[in-house]
C-alpha positions, 0 to 999 in steps of 0.5 A: 092760463094758469091761474097763478097770480099775487094773492089778493086783496089788492088796493089802488092809488093814484100812481100804483096797485098795491099787495101784501107779500108773504112777509106782510110788506106792502108792495107795488104790483103795477104802476099807473101812468098818467102822461096828460092831465086828462089821463089821470081820470082813466089811470085811476079807474084802470087801477081801480079795475086791475086792483079787482082782479083777484076777486073778479077771478074768484068770482069767475071760478066760483062759476064753474 
C-alpha cells in the first residue's frame, strides 16, 4: 500500500462519505448503499468506519 489517500478529516452522512478538496469544496468520496431498510443501520456504521480511515491510518503510522 502506498499510503496515498484523500487527506482527512472525512465526514459521514446517511448516504455517503465526504472530504474537502484542495479547493475547499466538499466532495463525496464514497456512496453508501441501503438495499433494504434493515441495512440502513449497517450502512451508517460502515460510513462512519470509512470516514475514520485517515485517523486510523495516522494512528497506525504513529505506532511505527
